[in-house]
C-alpha positions as CSV (number, residue, x, y, z in Angstrom):
1,X,-3.2,2.2,30.7
2,X,-1.2,0.3,27.8
3,X,-2.7,0.8,24.2
4,X,-1.2,-1.3,21.6
5,X,-0.6,0.4,18.2
6,X,-2.4,-2.5,16.5
7,X,-4.1,-5.6,17.2
8,X,-5.2,-8.0,14.5
9,X,-8.7,-9.3,14.3
10,X,-7.9,-12.8,13.6
11,X,-8.8,-15.5,16.2
12,X,-8.6,-19.2,16.9
13,X,-11.8,-19.6,14.8
14,X,-9.8,-18.7,11.7
15,X,-7.5,-21.8,12.4
16,X,-10.4,-23.9,10.7
17,X,-9.5,-22.5,7.5
18,X,-6.1,-23.3,7.7
19,X,-6.7,-26.7,8.9
20,X,-8.7,-27.3,5.8
21,X,-5.8,-26.6,3.6
22,X,-3.6,-29.0,5.6
23,X,-6.2,-31.8,5.0
24,X,-5.3,-31.4,1.4
25,X,-1.9,-32.6,-0.3
26,X,-1.4,-28.9,-1.5
27,X,0.1,-26.2,0.6
28,X,1.5,-23.8,-1.7
29,X,-0.4,-21.7,-4.5
30,X,-3.5,-23.7,-5.7
31,X,-7.3,-23.8,-5.4
32,X,-7.6,-21.6,-2.6
33,X,-5.5,-18.8,-4.1
34,X,-7.5,-19.3,-7.4
35,X,-10.8,-18.9,-5.2
36,X,-9.5,-15.7,-3.6
37,X,-8.6,-14.2,-7.1
38,X,-12.1,-14.7,-8.5
39,X,-13.2,-13.0,-5.1
40,X,-10.9,-10.0,-5.8
41,X,-12.0,-9.8,-9.6
42,X,-15.6,-9.6,-8.6
43,X,-15.1,-7.1,-5.8
44,X,-13.0,-4.7,-7.9
45,X,-14.8,-5.4,-11.1
46,X,-11.4,-6.2,-13.0
47,X,-10.8,-9.2,-15.3
48,X,-7.5,-10.6,-13.7
49,X,-6.3,-11.0,-10.2
50,X,-2.9,-12.5,-9.0
51,X,-2.0,-13.5,-5.4
52,X,1.5,-12.5,-4.2
53,X,3.4,-13.1,-1.1
54,X,4.0,-9.3,-0.3
55,X,3.2,-6.0,-1.8
56,X,6.9,-5.5,-2.5
57,X,7.3,-8.8,-4.4
58,X,4.2,-8.4,-6.1
59,X,5.4,-4.9,-7.3
60,X,8.7,-6.3,-8.1
61,X,7.2,-9.1,-10.2
62,X,5.0,-6.5,-12.3
63,X,8.2,-4.4,-12.8
64,X,10.2,-7.3,-13.9
65,X,7.5,-8.3,-16.5
66,X,8.1,-4.8,-17.9
67,X,11.7,-5.6,-18.5
68,X,12.9,-2.4,-17.1
69,X,16.2,-0.9,-18.6
70,X,18.7,1.3,-16.5
71,X,17.5,4.6,-18.4
72,X,13.9,3.7,-17.8
73,X,12.2,6.0,-15.1
74,X,9.4,5.4,-12.7
75,X,7.5,8.2,-11.0
76,X,6.9,7.7,-7.4
77,X,5.9,10.1,-4.6
78,X,8.4,11.3,-1.9
79,X,6.2,10.5,0.8
80,X,5.6,6.7,1.0
81,X,7.1,3.6,2.3
82,X,10.4,2.7,1.0
83,X,9.3,-0.2,-0.9
84,X,7.6,1.8,-3.6
85,X,10.9,3.1,-4.7
86,X,13.1,0.0,-3.6
87,X,11.4,-2.1,-6.2
88,X,12.1,0.0,-8.9
89,X,15.9,0.1,-8.1
90,X,15.6,-3.8,-7.7
91,X,14.1,-4.1,-11.1
92,X,16.6,-2.0,-13.0
93,X,15.0,1.3,-13.2
94,X,15.5,4.6,-12.0
95,X,12.8,6.1,-9.6
96,X,11.9,9.8,-10.1
97,X,10.5,11.6,-6.8
98,X,7.8,14.1,-6.8
99,X,6.6,16.0,-4.1
100,X,3.0,15.6,-2.6
101,X,0.1,17.7,-1.8
102,X,0.7,19.5,1.6
103,X,-2.9,19.0,2.8
104,X,-3.5,15.3,1.7
105,X,0.2,14.0,1.3
106,X,-0.9,12.3,-2.1
107,X,0.6,12.5,-5.5
108,X,-1.0,14.9,-7.6
109,X,-1.6,14.6,-11.4
110,X,0.3,18.1,-12.0
111,X,3.4,16.8,-10.4
112,X,3.2,13.6,-12.6
113,X,2.6,15.9,-15.7
114,X,5.9,17.9,-14.5
115,X,8.0,14.9,-14.1
116,X,6.6,12.6,-17.2
117,X,9.1,12.2,-20.2
118,X,10.1,9.8,-23.0
119,X,12.0,7.9,-20.2
120,X,8.9,7.2,-18.1
121,X,8.0,3.4,-18.2
122,X,5.5,3.6,-15.2
123,X,3.9,5.8,-12.6
124,X,3.1,4.6,-8.9
125,X,0.4,6.6,-7.2
126,X,0.3,5.7,-3.4
127,X,-3.0,5.8,-1.8
128,X,-1.5,7.1,1.5
129,X,-3.4,6.5,4.9
130,X,-6.5,5.3,2.9
131,X,-7.4,7.9,0.7
132,X,-7.1,7.4,-2.9
133,X,-5.1,9.6,-5.4
134,X,-6.9,11.4,-8.2
135,X,-6.4,8.4,-10.4
136,X,-8.9,9.8,-13.2
137,X,-6.5,12.9,-13.4
138,X,-3.5,11.0,-13.2
139,X,-4.8,8.7,-16.1
140,X,-5.6,11.8,-18.2
141,X,-2.0,12.8,-17.9
142,X,-0.7,9.6,-19.0
143,X,-3.2,9.7,-22.1
144,X,-1.8,13.2,-23.1
145,X,1.7,11.6,-22.9
146,X,0.8,8.8,-25.8
147,X,3.0,10.8,-28.3
148,X,5.8,9.2,-26.5
149,X,6.9,5.8,-28.2
150,X,5.6,3.9,-25.2
151,X,2.8,4.8,-22.9
152,X,3.7,4.7,-19.3
153,X,1.7,2.2,-17.4
154,X,0.0,3.2,-13.9
155,X,0.5,0.9,-11.0
156,X,-1.6,1.9,-8.0
157,X,0.1,1.3,-4.6
158,X,-3.2,0.3,-2.6
159,X,-1.2,-1.0,0.4
160,X,-3.1,1.5,2.7
161,X,-6.5,1.2,0.4
162,X,-8.4,-2.1,0.0
163,X,-12.0,-0.9,0.6
164,X,-11.6,2.9,-0.2
165,X,-13.1,4.8,-3.2
166,X,-12.9,8.1,-5.0
167,X,-15.8,9.5,-6.9
168,X,-17.4,6.1,-6.4
169,X,-14.7,4.3,-8.1
170,X,-12.4,1.7,-6.4
171,X,-8.7,0.9,-6.9
172,X,-8.1,-0.4,-10.3
173,X,-10.6,1.5,-12.4
174,X,-8.0,4.0,-13.9
175,X,-4.8,1.9,-13.8
176,X,-3.2,-0.9,-15.4
177,X,-2.5,-2.8,-12.2
178,X,-3.2,-2.2,-8.5
179,X,-1.4,-3.8,-5.8
180,X,-2.4,-4.7,-2.3
181,X,-0.8,-5.7,1.0
182,X,-1.8,-8.3,3.4
183,X,0.7,-7.5,5.9
184,X,0.0,-8.1,9.5
185,X,-1.3,-4.5,10.1
186,X,-3.3,-4.2,7.2
187,X,-7.3,-3.9,6.8
188,X,-7.1,-7.2,5.3
189,X,-4.3,-9.5,6.5
190,X,-2.9,-13.0,6.4
191,X,0.2,-12.0,8.1
192,X,2.4,-11.7,5.0
193,X,0.8,-11.5,1.5
194,X,-0.7,-9.4,-1.2
195,X,-2.5,-9.4,-4.5
196,X,-2.2,-7.7,-7.9
197,X,-5.3,-6.7,-10.0
198,X,-5.1,-6.1,-13.7
199,X,-7.0,-4.5,-16.6
200,X,-4.1,-5.6,-19.0
201,X,-4.2,-9.3,-20.2
202,X,-0.8,-8.8,-21.5
203,X,0.6,-7.4,-18.2
204,X,-1.3,-10.1,-16.4
205,X,0.1,-13.0,-18.2
206,X,3.6,-11.8,-18.1
207,X,3.4,-11.3,-14.2
208,X,2.0,-14.6,-13.7
209,X,5.5,-15.9,-15.0
210,X,7.6,-13.2,-13.4
211,X,6.2,-14.0,-10.0
212,X,7.4,-17.8,-10.1
213,X,10.9,-17.5,-11.4
214,X,9.8,-16.9,-15.0
215,X,8.3,-20.3,-15.2
216,X,5.7,-21.1,-17.8
217,X,3.6,-23.3,-15.1
218,X,2.8,-23.3,-11.4
219,X,3.3,-26.2,-9.2
220,X,-0.3,-26.9,-9.2
221,X,-0.1,-27.3,-13.1
222,X,3.4,-28.9,-13.4
223,X,1.7,-31.8,-11.3
224,X,-1.8,-31.8,-12.7
225,X,-3.7,-34.9,-13.8
226,X,-1.6,-37.1,-11.4
227,X,1.5,-36.7,-13.5
228,X,4.6,-34.5,-14.0
229,X,4.4,-31.9,-17.0
230,X,7.3,-29.9,-18.5
231,X,7.8,-26.4,-18.1
232,X,9.7,-23.4,-19.5
233,X,11.4,-20.4,-18.5
234,X,10.1,-17.4,-20.6
235,X,11.4,-14.6,-18.7
236,X,13.4,-13.5,-15.6
237,X,11.3,-13.7,-12.6
238,X,11.3,-13.8,-8.7
239,X,9.6,-15.9,-6.0
240,X,6.4,-13.9,-5.1
241,X,3.4,-16.4,-5.2
242,X,1.4,-16.7,-2.0
243,X,0.7,-20.0,-0.5
244,X,-2.9,-21.5,-0.1
245,X,-1.9,-22.0,3.7
246,X,-2.2,-18.0,4.1
247,X,-4.6,-17.2,1.5
248,X,-7.1,-19.5,3.6
249,X,-7.2,-16.6,5.7
250,X,-8.7,-13.9,3.4
251,X,-11.9,-14.9,1.9
252,X,-14.2,-14.1,5.1
253,X,-12.1,-10.8,5.6
254,X,-12.8,-9.6,2.2
255,X,-16.3,-10.6,2.3
256,X,-16.9,-8.4,5.4
257,X,-14.5,-5.8,4.7
258,X,-17.1,-3.1,4.1
259,X,-19.0,-4.0,7.0
260,X,-15.9,-3.0,9.2
261,X,-15.3,0.3,7.8
262,X,-17.9,2.2,9.5
263,X,-16.2,1.3,12.7
264,X,-12.7,2.5,11.4
265,X,-14.3,5.6,10.4
266,X,-16.0,6.1,13.5
267,X,-12.9,5.9,15.5
268,X,-10.9,8.2,12.8
269,X,-13.7,10.8,13.3
270,X,-13.5,10.8,17.1
271,X,-9.7,11.7,16.7
272,X,-10.5,14.4,14.1
273,X,-13.2,16.0,16.5
274,X,-10.9,15.5,19.6
275,X,-7.9,17.3,17.9
276,X,-9.9,20.0,15.8
277,X,-8.6,23.4,16.4
278,X,-5.6,22.2,18.4
279,X,-1.8,22.5,17.5
280,X,-1.6,19.3,15.5
281,X,-1.5,19.0,11.9
282,X,-4.1,16.8,10.5
283,X,-4.3,15.3,7.1
284,X,-6.9,17.1,4.8
285,X,-9.9,14.8,4.1
286,X,-11.4,14.9,0.5
287,X,-15.0,15.3,0.1
288,X,-15.4,12.7,-2.9
289,X,-13.1,10.1,-1.2
290,X,-14.4,7.3,1.2
291,X,-11.0,6.6,3.1
292,X,-10.1,3.2,4.1
293,X,-9.0,4.8,7.3
294,X,-5.8,2.6,7.4
295,X,-4.0,5.0,9.5
296,X,-4.4,8.1,11.7
297,X,-1.4,10.1,11.1
298,X,-0.6,13.4,13.0
299,X,1.9,16.1,12.5
300,X,4.0,17.6,15.3
301,X,6.0,20.8,14.5
302,X,8.8,22.5,16.6
303,X,11.2,19.5,15.7
304,X,9.2,17.6,18.5
305,X,8.2,14.7,16.9
306,X,10.7,12.5,18.5
307,X,10.2,13.8,21.9
308,X,6.5,13.4,21.6
309,X,6.9,9.7,20.4
310,X,9.1,9.1,23.7
311,X,6.4,10.7,25.8
312,X,3.6,8.7,24.4
313,X,5.8,5.7,24.8
314,X,6.6,6.2,28.3
315,X,2.6,6.5,28.8
316,X,2.0,3.2,27.3
317,X,0.7,4.4,24.0
318,X,1.9,2.4,20.9
319,X,3.0,4.7,18.0
320,X,5.0,4.5,14.7
321,X,6.1,6.8,12.0
322,X,4.4,6.6,8.5
323,X,6.8,7.9,6.9
324,X,10.1,9.8,6.9
325,X,10.5,11.2,3.3
326,X,12.2,8.6,1.0
327,X,14.5,11.0,-0.6
328,X,15.9,12.1,2.9
329,X,17.0,8.6,3.6
330,X,20.8,7.7,3.4
331,X,20.8,5.3,0.5
332,X,18.6,7.7,-1.8
333,X,20.6,10.7,-0.7
334,X,23.7,9.2,-1.9
335,X,22.1,8.7,-5.2
336,X,20.2,12.0,-6.0
337,X,21.6,15.0,-7.3
338,X,18.6,17.3,-6.4
339,X,18.9,19.9,-3.8
340,X,17.6,19.3,-0.3
341,X,14.6,21.6,-1.0
342,X,13.2,19.6,-4.0
343,X,10.7,17.9,-2.0
344,X,9.8,20.3,0.9
345,X,6.3,18.9,1.8
346,X,7.6,15.3,2.0
347,X,10.6,16.5,4.0
348,X,8.5,18.5,6.5
349,X,5.9,15.8,7.0
350,X,8.5,13.1,7.3
351,X,10.1,15.2,10.1
352,X,6.8,15.8,12.0
353,X,4.5,12.7,11.4
354,X,3.5,10.0,13.9
355,X,0.7,7.5,13.7
356,X,-1.8,6.7,16.5
357,X,-3.5,3.7,17.3
358,X,-6.4,2.9,15.1
359,X,-8.1,-0.6,14.6
360,X,-11.6,-2.0,15.1
361,X,-11.7,-3.3,18.6
362,X,-10.0,-0.2,19.9
363,X,-12.5,0.7,22.8
364,X,-13.5,4.0,23.6
365,X,-11.8,4.2,27.0
366,X,-8.5,3.3,25.4
367,X,-9.0,5.8,22.5
368,X,-10.1,8.2,25.2
369,X,-6.7,7.8,27.1
370,X,-4.7,8.1,23.9
371,X,-6.3,11.4,23.1
372,X,-6.0,12.8,26.7
373,X,-2.3,11.6,26.7
374,X,-1.7,13.4,23.4
375,X,-3.4,16.6,24.7
376,X,-1.5,16.5,28.1
377,X,2.0,15.4,26.8
378,X,2.1,16.3,23.1
379,X,0.1,19.7,22.8
380,X,2.6,21.6,24.9
381,X,5.4,20.6,22.5
382,X,3.6,21.4,19.4
383,X,2.3,24.8,20.7
384,X,5.6,26.0,22.1
């Protein structure tokens, strides 16, 4: 049997939304994006939202709006996708890596408190695999740092966590900005894209400009009322806006995202029940968190992860790695002065982890085959 790592939920019926945009003269950021922004503001209970063309460019635009200087530091977890750290470097700042919790693989408030300093400009907690970090705790740490000349801002990396909650609060409740990904494999997708939601009007207004070359007006505003309107450039910016052509795929998915979560949870719980008590390392689940169940990651010891990937691929099971420890990657190893043991949890997990197929539409026969294949081909590696 062949089991894909992921199959997206979109179908030919979704083409009607794109056709609706094609019937208008405006393909880029316009009325559809504005409508989705209002939808996001209502869903998350925040005052401001901006559509962007990727998590990466959205975060880059936010950091550009902060006008980072070379000695400005941004705290990021060592276990995350490389984009979380890369945007800091691209924006002119310095990433400061902290290790993660050994059970949940999440950034912890005490790690932030240890790393924060007068040079800290921002903190980027990552809601890995669908579970939210302790945002209330991280916010408390930041508030205690108010003796510094500038309060660090909190930027939530919500690429894995659109519909998740912690202690009944959603992303955006305890941060200045939360950024989402609508990449092809995400729980809400338009192929490429993302969004940022804000509690700070000042940061929202600055990011509106920095996501579009620093221009003071979007295309829809520059050509409003049937005439050309002059614009200015107030700050350095990038090209991060999302076109209506892609945004048209989002409204129905956002409206039904909570309806699809029970199926993701059911599939994840089947994996957890099947592997309970076995030789694999599983991610701890937090009682007060409702995970978005974006990915199902396992850890394989004995330096056997890559052999396990080969065996699963040979059996037709699609898998991937989420993620290797960022400070262990060649680019960052050249730049960092810390010892190899500075991030032991992230390093170990990055050497052990792989992610199994998890998506609504994965049938039980397919999942049973994945489970049986893992037990047959991977268990002996992890147990030896």
